[in-house]
N, C-alpha and C positions, 0 to 999 in steps of 0.2 A: 819909714812907716812899717809897722808890724803887719803880720799876716791878718790878724783880727781886724785892724783898722782898715786895711785894704779891702777885705771882704765886706765890712760894714759899709764902707763908702760905695762899693760897687753895687750893693743891694739896697741902698737907701732909696726912699721914694723920690728924693729930689733928682736923682740921676736916671730915673726911669722915663721912658716915653709916656706921655700923658694922653694917649688916645683911648676912646671909650670902649670899644669891643674888639679885641685883637683876635679876630676869627682866623686870620691867616698864619698865626704863630703855630708852626708844626714841630719845631725843634728848639732846643735851648741854644741861644747864641754863644754861651760860654763854654759848655762841654759838648754840645752837639747831640745830647740825649733827646729822644722823642717821648720820654715818659713825663708828660706834663699833667699837672693836676689843677683843677679849677677850685679855688677856695672862695665860696660864695659869701662866707661870713666876713672875710677881709677884702673881698672884691679883687682877688689877685689870681694870676696864673703862675704857678710855682713849679720849678723843675724838681722832680722827685729824687734825682741823683745828687745834684750839687746844691740844691736849695736856692738857686738863683731865681729872683722874681722877674719873670719874663714880661709881664704886663700888669698894670694896676688899674683900678677904677673901671672894671668891667661891669657892664650893665646886666642886671638880673632880669631875665625875661620871664620869670615865673610870676605867679599872682602876688598881689600886695598883701594878702592875708596869710595867716598861718593856721594850720589845723593839727591838733594833737591826737585825734582819733577819727574813726570813719564817720561818726555822727556829725562832728564839727565840719568835716570835709564835705559831707552831703549838704549841709545847711548853707555853707559859705560859697560854694562853687556857683558860678553864674554862666552855665553853658546850656541851659535849657533842660528839658526833660530827658531822662536817660533812655537809651535804646531798649525797646521791648519787642519780643517776638509775638506778643498777643495782638498786635496790630499788623495788618497786611503790608504796610510800608515801613514797619518798625518805628513808627512815630517820628519819621524824619520830614514828613510833608508839612507845609504851612497851612494855617487856617486864617481866613478873613473873618473877623468877628462881626457881630451885628450891632455894634454901638453907633455906627454911622457918624463917627467923629474923626477929625484929622489928627495929626501929630501934636497939635497945640491944644486939643480938647474942644475945638469949635465944631459946631454942627455943620454937616455938609449941605450944600445947596441941593434943591430937587434934582437938577441935572446930574450932579455928582453922585447922588444916592442911587439914581437909576443905573449909572455906569458901574458903581461898586456892586450893585445887585447882580448885574450881568457877569461881572468878574467873579463874584462869589459862586454863582451858579455854575460857571464853566470850570472853576477851580475844583468844585466838588465833583464834577463829572470826570475830569481827567485824572483824579486820584485813582480811580479804578479804570484802567485803560483796556484790558483784554479779558477774555473768559477765565484765564487762570487766576488773575487778580480778583475777579468777581467771586470765583469759587473760594479763594483763600480768605477774602473778607467775610463771606457768609459763614465759613467753617470756623474761623477764629472767634466770631461773635457767638456761635453756638457753644464753643469750648468755654468761653467766659460765662455764658448763661448756666451751663451745667455746673461749673466750678462754684458759682455763686449759690446755686441751689444746695450744694453739698457742703458749703463753707470750707472749701479747700484753700490751703495756703498759696502764697504767690509763687513759690518755687514749683509746685505741681502744675500751676497754670502755664508757666513758662516752659516747663519740660514737655507738657502735652502739645504746646504750640510748635516746639522744635520737632517733635515726632511727626506731627501732621505735615509740616513743611518738608520733611524728608520724604514722606509718602508722596507728596505732590511732585517733588523733584524726580522721584523714581517712576512717576506715572502709574501709581498703584490705585488711584481713586476712580479711574474710569470703570464704569459698570457697577459701582457700589454706591450705596446711599451715603450722603455726607454725614447725616446724623449718626449712622452706625460707625463710621470710621472715627468721628470726633469722640464718641463715647468710648470706643476701643482705645484711642490715644490717651484719654484721661485715665482709664484703668491701667494702661501700660505705664503711665507716669507715676501713678500711685504705687505700683509694684516696684518700680525702679527706685523710688525715694523711700520705700519702707513704710508707707502709710496704709493703715488697715482699712481698706474699703472693699466690700464684696461686689461681685459682678452684678448681683441683684439690685444693690443700691444705685450703681451707675445706670443700670437700665431703667429703673424707675425715675431717676432724675432727668433722663434724656427722653422719656416716653417712647422707648424702643423695646423690642422684644429681647429677652435675655439671650436667646439662641443666636440672634443676628449680631449682637454685640460680641458674644463669645467667638463667633465665626470670624468677624473682622479682626478681633484681637489675635487670634491664632495666625491669621493671614499676615498681619503686620509683623509678628515675631518671626515668621518663616522668611518673609521677603526682605526685612531689614536686618536680619541676623542679630537679633537682640538675645542676650543671655540674662534671663530673669531668674533670680534666686527664689526658691519656694518660700511661702509665707510661714512665719513662725507663730506659734500660739501666743507668745509673749507680746506680740505686736497688737493683739486684740484686747489685752487686759486693761490698758489705759482707756481705750475707747469704751469698753463696757462699764468701767468704774465711773467715767464722766456721765454716761447716759443714765446710769442707775443712781447717780448722786451719792456715791458711797465715799467713805473716808479714805484718806491716804494709806492708813494702816491696812485696810482691806486689800488694796492694790499691792502693797509690799508683801503681805502673806501669800497672795495668789502667785506672785512672781516666784517666791520661795518654793511653793508647791510645784510649779512648772519646772523649776530647775532640778528638783529632786526626781520628778517624773521623767525628765529627760535623761538623767543618769541611769535610771532603771529601764530605759528603752520603752517607756510606756506611751510615748508620743508618736513613735513611728507607725505609719499605717493608719493613723487617725486623723480626722479632719481638724484643722487648727482651731476653728470656731467652737467645735464641741468640747475640745480639751480646755480651751480658755474659759468657756462658759461654766464647765464643771468646777474648775479651779476657783473662779469667782464665787460660785455658790458655796463651796466649802469654806472659803475665807470669810464670807459673810456670816456663815453659821458660827464659826469659831470666834468671831469678834462680837457676836451678839447683835449685829446689824443685819438681821436675817432678811433675805429676799426670797420670794417663792421661785420655784423652778419655772413657772409659767412666765413670770416677769423677765427672767433672764433669757428664756427661750425666745420671747418676742423681740428682745433687743439683739440677740445673737443670730436671729433668723434660722434657728434650728428647732427640732422637735423636742418636746419634753422627754421623750423616750431616750433620745441621744444623750441628753444631759444626765439622765438617771443612770444609763449604762456606764458612761465615763466616770460619773461620781462613784459608782460602786467599785470600779477598777482602781481608782485612786485611793479610796478609803481602805480597801483590802490590802493594798501594797505599801501604803505610805504611813498610815496612822501608827503603826507599830515600829517603824524604822526612823521616824524623825519626830522631833518635838517642835511644835509650832507655837 
């Protein structure tokens, strides 16, 4: 018998042990190597050194469905709702619904309804067991409310919830108002994620004083050791364009103006909202979709004098050096 026939006979499925899941196979019985590979397409465990098939017909313990992208995986998975930091128990607790029906869809008897009502009531009570969880539940609901008022995306909401949880863990909430710390957490999350939202907007959405929110924000940064990058004027351009319903060309030209102003060091020492508002005003004039300085000032929450001064600086330095 040739070497090829001997190897083929040795590795053929008829000569293999036919057990289902060879979990205890730690080494190759032929060469003694421990480099074993699970081939789920062929349902085999193969030695990577000599190619010997250690076991066949292994059971695939994964799901019966296949997914080719994240969207399909999210739709086909059946493990319940994902974990979220916006709920005090991270969404892991169970809920007893109000349908009053059993597993077969039949209505419950009056005695069973009373029992399920008591179970539902106590289940709702024990979800929030101590003062810390009560504080967390109320604060996270406030964060969700402020985020909905400002139409903030999901990642900002999750980041703000994580920041507040860190503050609770470090015991930084005692002696401070929950509304002030939640508003500061949302502003800190916006700064972290590069979303252009002013402190005044956060304070108005949370019905808090701007000074109180700013004080809590600086306290969180100092105690939690956060490193927040300064805001860039370009982060406000898209926001102003959307609120003023201007074309995409206006936004593109405004970004070019800001890039040229940054090269000439015109943005250093100036407020980012004032520079962005002036760039948006110049771009609107150049494209013929003119907006008044008062309209832009109301959106940017700066004075018309600020826009006028920044406009003069940009025009004097840029109009002769760049063609827009």
